[in-house]
Residue, then its C-alpha position, 0 to 999 in steps of 0.5 A: m123644912g125651912i119654909i115650914n119652920y118659917w110658917l110655923q113661926k109666923l102662925k105663932q106670931a099670928i096667934f100671940s103677937p101683940e104687934e100691930f098689923n095693917v088690916t083693911k077693915t076693923f072687925l067687930t068683937i062681942d062689943p057692938q063697938p069695933l075695936r081699934t088694932e091697938e085695942r085687939s092687941d092689948q086684949n089678946q095680949l091680956e088673954q095670953t098673959i092670963i093663960v101663961e100665968r094659969i100654966d105656970k101656976e098649975v103645970f109644974d112638970d117639965e115633961l108635961r109642959r113639953k107634951m102640951h107644946e108638942d100639941l100646940i105644935d100639932t095644932y099649928d100643923e093643921e093650919l098649914e095643911n089647911e092653908i099652905d096649898d095656896y102658896m107652897r110649892d109642891f108636886r102639882f106645879d112650880g110655884r113662885e116664891m111669895t112677894e113681901q106684900e104677899k107674906l104680910d097679907r098672909r100674916t095679917y090673914f092668919q091673925e084676923l082668922v084666928r081672932l074671929q074664930r076665937e069669937l066663933i067660939k064665944l058665939q057657940d057658947w051663947v047659942v048653946d047657953r041661950g038655946e038659939r038656932i041659927v041657920v046660914i045659907f051659902e049660895g053663889r057661883d061654882s068655885a066662888g069660895k063658899g066651901g072655904a068659908i064654911k071650912r074656916i067657920t067650923q074649924r074650931l067648932n063643935p060639930r055637935v053644935c055647928r054642922v053642915a047641911a050639904l044635900p045630894a041631888p033629890t031621890e025619886r021619892e024626895q021629888s014627890q015630896w013638898y019641895f022644902q021638906r027635905y031641908v026642913a029636916h035639917l034645920p036646927a034645934a035649939g042649941e044648934i047652927v046649921l050652915f047649908d052649902r047650897s039650899w032651897y035656892n037650887r030651885g032658883g038656880v041650877e033647877r032653873v038654868m038646867g031645866f030640872c023644874t017646870d015654869a010652874q015649879y019655878e013660879e010656885f017657889f018664888q011665891s012660897v020661899p018669902e013666906f017660908e023664910r018669914m016662918l022660920v024667922r017667926s018661929g025664932i030661927r036666925l036666918v042669914k043668907y050669903w051669895f058669893s061672887i066672883t068675876d067671869d075671868e076668876q072662875h075660869s082660872r079656878f076651873m083651870s087650877r081644878i083641871h090640872d090639880p089632881l087634888k081638886q079634880w073631885k070638886l068639878s062636876p058635870m053641873d060645874l062644867q055646865s055652869r061655865r058654859r052657861w055663865e049668863d043664864y045663871t046671872k039672869a037666874k041670880e038677879t031674878m032670885f035677888e029680886r023676889t027673895h031679898i026680903p026685910e026678914a032675911p036679906w040677901w048678903v053678897v060676898e066678893g070672893n075674887n080674893k079667897k082670904r078676904a072673903r073668908l074674913n069678910c063673911i066671918a066678920h059679918l056673920l058675927e055682926q048679925i048676932p047679939y051674942k055675949e061672952v058666956p062665963r065659964d067655971e075654970v076646969e080642974l082636971p080630977d086625979r085618976k083613980r088607982d086600983d092596984e089589982y087592976y091588970r091591963e091585959p096586953i094587945p096582940d102585936d097583929m092588932y096594931v097599925p104598922p108604924r110606917y112613919 
């Protein structure tokens, strides 16, 4: 439990501490001009003070405060569940202790991640308020970190506003349709953000390398996709495209980790294994794709993915820079009093309907 308590304390510091941290890059907030570390700390401290003052003013019951604190601890636990497997010892392998530099890097990572996620919530509010439509495409090498970045983007957002489109292999019926048809069905309506975990660029990558499309279909794709994307942009959709890149050695180590980790083996598909063998073929396909689809209306952005945590922070910070969002003022929320009916009677629930309390 000691290590859990240690990281719990670090998470608290990451979210609320006004201390300065050594970050390698200054990230943008809603202001297009970057804030310095001390300015971000002052801003965070001010927001923290406002929250504490409001709680002091509105919450008098000690038991309610205790329950609110427990809910906050549960939120920290969710963070631990998402991140702890990067360093913690568990039943899968004998890990090693973290170095002091790793501890510092981890602390910096949590502080920046939570700060950027707060900005993503502001972006979400702006999208809903303005009726904006945003599409973000995530492509790249297998095991390059696309899924991890997507998870951190969506982690605190409303799934009714920000959703992930991860389409399976096309059915026989879908194969007979216009190629882009099954993707069009997942495009956002007003007030929505859609993150494509793989996209129509399957044709330029896996379908080309694995021989799932003809030469004619491949060429037609490159003739069509620039105009298709220009059409999306002209319709008012904000389109951002990311390619996650890792080295040959890094992909090898991540694949080996998945092979020997029972909690990650599901991530390995036959296509993943083939991508390892056909590394150079995929490189050639990527180069052709960049050459023919890197257009001013929808350029490609490459995320260096050898360091997962840096890749996540860099991607989220860059995404926020691409969209001119503003903070939407919110009315203060007041909880109404519960209405009580003296004649109301709650029927007892039979014992056999309860989930057994095993823990």
